[in-house]
Phi, psi and omega in degrees: 000133179257132179246136179281131174241121180266113183255134171239123187224160173282146175292141178162162180300331178300350175282000184305315178301328176294313179301317180298312181296323178294313183294333181264001178074022185282336173294314178299321178304324182259020172080025183235132168259106186272127176246107188252134178230143176264137183269145176282335181193171185287327181295314178299316182300313182296316182295317181292323177294316181297325180283349183085012177288337175226156183262322185228143176238130167271108193212174174286138179303325180300331178297322177297315179297313185301313183285330174297324183267005181070027181246012184287168180292337177253132180271128176246148179301319173229144181302134177293155185271053179286148171208154176267135182237354184201134177279156179233304183214153161285321174069132174254121177260141181232142173274110177262127184235162177303158187296337182265007178249117190263340182209172183300322181302333181288354179272352177300130180083002183258166176263135183243136182272125180237161168295301172206148186297337184256023180265163182299320180292328174296321178297323176298319177300312180301319179298314181293322179294318178298323176301330180266009175089010180251117185271160184307327180277001186270359184212165179264134179253123184236124177284121184240321180132201185293170189307314181303317181292320179296315179299317180297326180292327175284316178304321184272004175082012181282329179224157186281331185196167175202177173259137179230159166243174175288145010271001189291332176296313180291324177298315180296317179299317181296335180264009173090008177279158187264138171262111186274330180193157177236143184298329181293346178281340183234350178232107183293323178228136177205120178282098184279280184262145175218171167252132185232160178208177172272137180302322181295320178292314183299319181297328181271346186227055183297324180293322181293316182290323177291322177297320177299313181300314182299315181294317179299315181295325174298315179295323180293313180300318178297315183297321183278353177286118182306332181294341184257009187300313182294318179292324176299321178298321179293322177295320178296317178298321180294325186265343179229085185296344176293337178281131178255153182307329182291340182247353186297331179297315180290327176297313180295323180298317178292318183295325184267358180285131178298336182276334189226359189238216183299139181276117180307136179063015179064033184288151169251124185259131180295317175300322178294321177295317181299324178297319177297315181295322178298316181293321179290327175297321181286318190247354181273216183298127180303133177089350180273117181250117185253122187226349187258101181298330187280352180293337191248003184229156169214106184264014182294324179291321176298312181299320180293320179295318179298317179298318182290335179276344184293000000 
C-alpha cells in the first residue's frame, strides 16, 4: 500500500537526497507517494503544517523550537505539536553583501534582508554580526522571505546583505558579491535543517513517516557516495535551474562537507541542538532559557526505520 506524504521544504541544495530518491523511485519502494512543495517563507510553512495542509516539513530546527515555545512568527492559540524526527544538515550560512561592502563593519546603518526577524537563521546572523562588532541596533531588519527572494533583494540593490545557503552562496560569489562571514567560522556545531511533523499526524501514520525516512536515507547514502558526485551534480542542475554548471562544483563541495553540509545517516546532533537553544536564549523571548534538547525531538520513528532496513 502506498501512502501520500505531503512535504513542504525550503528551496536549496540540501534537497538533493530528496531529488535523488524521487528520480530513483525509492519513495515508492518504501510505500510513499511524495508530494513536494517549496515554501515562500517560514511563517507560511509553519501555519500550513499546523493546519494539516502538509504532513512533513523540511525546515530549520530552530523553527521547531520556536513554535514549541510560542515564539514563532505565527501566533497560535496553543503551541502546535511539532517535533523533529530526522536530521538533514549542519548547514553553512553565509552573509552575502553588496559589492561595495567589504566587511561586516560596513553593514552598520544598512538594511538587511531576513526571512523573519525572530527565526534561527536570523539569530545566527545577529551572532555573526556581533562577532564583527555590529550590534543588533546598528542595522535595519526587513522580513523578505525564503533564501531565493532574499538573495534577489540583495542582487537587485534593495538591501545591503542577507544570509544564504547553497546554491545561493556560490551563485552570489560567481556574480561578484562579497561573502563577509560564514557560520562555520563561529559555530563549530549547529543543527541547521531537519524534517519535522506533527506528533498527532505521526502517531496515526507510522508507516508513512518510516517510509519517508527510509527513502530519504537511501537518497542520502547515494548522494554521499563519492562515486556518485558527478551524477548528483547533474540531478541538482536538473532540479534547480538557478544553479549554473560553473558553480555546481562549489555547491556540491559545501553540500558534501561534514562541517557544513548533509548530515551522514540523517543524524540529529545534541551539540548542534544546544547551539540552536543557546542562540534562541540570547536573541529570542527575553527571560526564556532553553536547555532541554530532547523536548523538541522524537527519534523513535527513525530508530524503527533503521531496524527495518537492517
